[in-house]
N, C-alpha and C positions, 0 to 999 in steps of 0.2 A: 520378338514375336511380332506378327503382322497386324497392322491396324485394319480395322474393319469399319464399314460404313454403317451409320445408324440414322434412323429417322425419329425426330422428336415430335410429340403431339403438343404443340404450344398454342396458346391463345393469340389470335392475330390482333386483338385489341390491347391486352395488357402484358402479354408475354409469359403468363403463368402456365403451369402444366395443366393440360386438359385430360379428362377421363371419359370413358364410355359409360353412360348412364343406362342401366338395364331397363328401367321403367319408361324413360322417355325415348329410348332408342336413338339418342343423339350424343355427340361429344359435348361435354359440359365443362365450363370453367368455373370452379368454385370461388375464384377470387373476384371476378367482375360479373358473373352470371351469364356470360356469352354461351349460346347454344348453337350448334352446327348440325344440320341434317347430314346423315350419311347417305348420299344419293348413289345408288348402284350404277347409275348411268354416268357418273362423274367421279370415277375412282382415282385414287392417287397413282395406281399402276394398273396395267391391263388385267382383266379378270380371267381371260382365257389365253391359253397357249395354242395357237393355231397349229393343227397337225400333230399335237402332242398326244401320245398314247398313255392315258392315265392308268391303264391296266398294267403297264410295265413300269410304272413310276418308281424310280429309284431302286429297282430290284438289285442293281449293282452298286448302290450307294454305300459308302463306308463311313463309319463314325470316327470322328477325330479322337486321337489319343488324349485321354483326360490329363495327362501330364503336360500337354502342350496347349493350354487353354488360350483362346484368342483374346486380344485386348481391344476394347472399343473406347474411343475418346468421346466423352460427353461434350456436345457442342455448346451447352449452356455454361458449364463451370470449368470445363477443360480437364476434369478428372478422368483417370484411366479406370475403366470398368472392365473387370474380368468376368466372363460369362462361361458357364459350363457348355459343353458341345450341344446338349439337347435343348438349351433354353433359347427362345426366340423373342421374348419380350420381357422387360424388367423395369424397375424404377431405380434411377440413379440414387445411391445411398447418400450422396453429398448435397444435391440440390433438389431431390424429389421429382425430377422430370421423368415423365413416362416415355420410354424409348423402345423402339422396335429394331431388332438387329436384322437388317435387310437381307444379308447373305443367307440367313437361316430360313427365309420364306420367299425366296426368289428362284427362278430357273426350275430345275427338277424338284427342288425342295418346297416350291410354292403349293400351298393347299388348294384343293379344288373348290373348297367352300368353307364357311364358318357358320355355326349356330350360335347366335349371340346370347349372352346372359339375359335372363328375364327376372331372376330373383336377386334382390339386393342383400348385402351382408347383414344389414340391420334386421332382416326377416329371419335369420337363422336361429336366434334363441327361441322364437315361437315355433319354428319347425322342429326344434329339438324337444320342446315341451310336448308337442303332439306325438313325437316318437316315443317319449318316456311313458305316455299315457297307457294305463292298463298293464304296465310291466310290473306285475305283482312280486317278482323275485328280486327287484332292485333293493340294495341296502337302504334302510330307512333314512340315513343321513345323506344319501346321494343327491337328493333334490336341493338341499341347502348348502352342500359343501363341494359340489363339483365345480370345476373351473374350466371355462372354455379358453383354449390357447389361441394363438394368432391364427386368424382365418386367411387363407390364401385362395384367391380366385384364379383358377388355372384353366386355360384352354388346352385340354388334353388331346393329343393326336390319336385319331382313330382311322383305321381302314374300314370303310363301310362296304360290305360285300353284297353282291347280288348274283344271281345265276339260275341255272336250270339243272335239275337232276332227272335223268330218264333211263329206262331200261326195263327189265323183266324180273319179277320176283316170283318164286314158287313156294307153295305151302302144302303141308300134309294136314288135311282137315278131317274132322269127324262130325257125324250127325247122329245123335242118340235119341231114340224114341222108346217109349214104354207102352205096352198094351197088355190086356188080360186075355188068357186062353184057359177058359174053365176056372180051375182053382189056382192057376198059376199067373204070376205077373212076369211078363217077358220083357227084357230089355234088349233092344236091337241096336247095334253100333255099326254104322256104315262108314267106310273110309274113302277119301277122295284125294286126288292130286289136283291142286289148283295152280294155274299160271295167270299172273296179273301183269298187264302192261302198266307201267308207272311213269308219270311225267308231272313234275311239280316245279313251279318257279318261285324264287325268293328275291326279295329286295329289302334294302335298308337294315342289314344285319351288321351292327357295329362291333368291332373288336379292337380293344385299345392297343396302340402301337408303341407304348412306353414300357420298357422292361423295369423301370423304377417303381411302377404302381402294381398293386396286387390285382391279378386278373379277376379273381372272384369278386373283389370289391367293385371293380369297374363294371363287370357283367351285371351285378345286382342293381346298378343305377338305371338300367333300362326300364321303360322305353324313353328314348328321346324323340321329340317331334321333328322329324327331318323335313317336314313341309316348311319349316321356318329357316331352312338353310339359305344363307346369303352368299352371293359371289364374294370371294375373299377380298377383304379390304383391311389394310393394316390399322385403320382407325378403330375397328372393333376391339383391338388388343389393348388400347390405351387404358392404363390403370389396372391391368391384370397381368398375370404371368402367362406366358405361352410356351409350351414345350414343342420341340421338333421330334418327330418320330425317330426312334433308334432301333426299330424292328421293321424290316422291309416287308412288303406285302407277301412275298414268297415264304418268309419266315413264320407267318402266323395264319396263312391261308388254310392250313389243316384244321385249326380251331374252328374256323367258320364252316368248313366243309363237314366236319364231324357233327356240328349242330344241325346243319341242313339235313344230313343223312339220318340222324336220329329222328327228326321230325317227319321226314318223308317215309321212313320205314314204319314208324308208329301209325301214321295215317293209313298207309297201305295195308298193314296188318288188321287195323280196325275195319277197313272196307272189305278185306278178304274174308273175315270171320262172320260177316253178316249172313244169316241163314244157316249157320253151322254152329255146332256145340263148341268147337275149338278149331283153331288154325295155327299151326306152328311152322315158321319159316324153314324151308329145307334147302334153298339154294337161290341162285340168281344174283344179279349185281346191278348197280346203278352207276351210270357215267355222269361225271360232274363237269359243267362248263361254268366257271366262276370268273366274275369281274370285280373290280374294287375301285373306290374313289377315296381320296385322302381328305378327311374333314377334321376341323378342330371343334370339339364339343365342350360345353361349359360345365365345370365341376368346381365346387368349393371343397377344400381339404382343411382339416383342423384336428387337434387332439383335445380330449377331455381328461383332465387330471383329477384323480380321486384316490385318496388313501395311499399316496405315494406311487401310484401307477398311472400310465398314460394309455388311453384307449383311442384308437384311430377311427375317424369318421369321414365320410364323403357325402356330399349333397349334390343332387342333380340341379345344375344351375338354371334349368328351365322350369321344372315341376316342383322343386323343393323336396323331392323324395330323399329321405335320410337312410343311409346304410352304415352299419358299424356294429361293434360288439360291446355290450354293456356288462358291467360286473354283476355277479349274483351273490346275494346274501345266503350263505350256506344254512344258517339257522332258519331263515324265512323259508328257504327251499324245502328243508326237512318238514317244517310245520305244514307247509302248503300241500305237499304230497301225502302227508299223514292224514290231513283233513279230507283230501280227495279220496283216499283209500277208505277211510271210515264212512264217508258219504256214499261211496259205491256199495260198501258192505251193508249199510243201512237200507239202501234202495233195494238191494237183492232180498234182504230179509222181509221188507215190506211187501214186495211182490209175492214172495213165498207164502206169507200170512194171508194175503188177499186171495190167492189161489186156493188155499186151504179152506177158507170160509166159503168161497164161491162154490167149492166142490161138495160142500156138505149138504 
């Protein structure tokens, strides 16, 4: 197997491993306290590829065969580290050095930018407590008996799409009016054919580019504040795991386009129906002109163990937003819905009694 080049994030003063601190926005050495600013003007490697077309980034890229995993030699302890094809940063299991696999983030594989972590792992238990709050159907013992598994901070690869949809959509519309003619109430329905020119622009629509992660889970983590995007610098990856995309832009562009179309069509229908009783689309089409950039976005992944089962969770590494599935106590659920039904029945009865006495 072929040796690959790695870059270690080591302290220049004591030689210990350094990590990126989300709160300070710096590389930190926990051994001697050294802190290093990550200056976007003095990056370890160029931030831009002159003349490179990010819209066509790696559309022809292929993913290495998992049976032929590359070997990296740790420069600190000499150990051979085997990395999966999609992994771009890791920690040496022997000496704990934080290393970046340069061939996974260079050339056409180099990200266009990175959104650094803002939330620290120690803040996750509090975020989970907020997530549990008011979840009335949780098993009673869950709060005291749940166990949080190992937390992994991952820079997840995303294609961030933008673009413009334009075209013409047509609708069958009706306008209904009612008036009296003598003793009769007359309802008049007029029918119209509407044609609407539509043009809508989109930007900052992230779609995860890792087949290993659940699309629904990643979509639920939005929004990310893309205004905090930094030019890619390997030092942001220190102390975290980073994945390389295994889905090219062309493979998932349809997901982004379908979300854009759904939004554009809903807005167009809402606008078309103004002043009418109803408006139903009857034809037309929208042309899509879509672009994309390759960004790494911060996500924490972990499991919660309870009653012999594991529940998967993800946390937006910027905002602390938690997404995942919680267990439901069936007994509590039955009681809760029974109480709700009885409460609704009591409310209906109270209204009926009030109307009866008010009508007397």
